[in-house]
C-alpha positions in Angstrom: 214.6 -156.8 -34.3 217.1 -156.1 -37.2 220.0 -158.5 -37.8 222.6 -155.8 -37.1 222.7 -152.3 -35.6 220.2 -150.4 -33.6 216.6 -149.8 -34.3 215.8 -146.2 -35.1 213.9 -144.0 -32.6 210.8 -144.1 -34.9 210.9 -147.9 -35.0 211.3 -148.1 -31.2 208.5 -145.7 -30.7 206.2 -147.8 -32.9 207.2 -151.0 -31.0 206.3 -149.3 -27.7 203.0 -148.2 -29.1 202.2 -151.7 -30.5 203.0 -153.1 -27.1 200.5 -150.7 -25.5 203.0 -149.2 -23.1 201.6 -145.7 -23.3 204.9 -144.0 -22.9 205.5 -140.3 -23.1 208.1 -139.0 -25.5 210.7 -138.4 -22.8 210.1 -142.0 -21.5 210.7 -143.4 -24.9 213.9 -141.5 -25.3 215.1 -142.6 -21.9 214.2 -146.3 -22.5 215.7 -146.6 -26.0 219.4 -146.8 -25.0 218.5 -149.5 -22.5 216.7 -151.4 -25.2 219.7 -151.1 -27.5 222.0 -152.5 -24.8 219.9 -155.5 -24.1 219.2 -156.1 -27.8 223.0 -156.3 -28.3 223.3 -158.8 -25.4 220.5 -160.9 -26.9 222.3 -160.9 -30.2 225.4 -162.2 -28.6 223.4 -165.0 -26.9 221.8 -166.0 -30.2 225.2 -166.2 -31.8 226.5 -168.9 -29.5 226.6 -172.3 -31.0 225.9 -174.9 -28.3 226.2 -177.8 -30.7 224.7 -181.0 -29.5 224.8 -179.9 -25.8 221.5 -180.4 -23.9 220.7 -177.6 -21.5 218.7 -178.3 -18.4 217.2 -176.1 -15.7 216.5 -177.7 -12.4 214.5 -176.5 -9.5 215.2 -177.7 -6.0 212.5 -176.7 -3.6 214.7 -177.1 -0.6 217.5 -174.9 -1.9 219.6 -173.5 -0.3 219.1 -176.1 2.4 220.8 -178.8 0.4 
């Protein structure tokens, strides 16, 4: 994914082909704006500096019973 901006339609089409999605042209055109939106969200997340914080994910098998 490029550092800034959106990928071109041709680049997106090539990514879909490499992923083996087998999308038709209309499907590629419909999916690209959604990809661009989530790529922008991902770029925002990658820009966050958490510093020395340690992130933990916990799983409680009895949730929501606790």
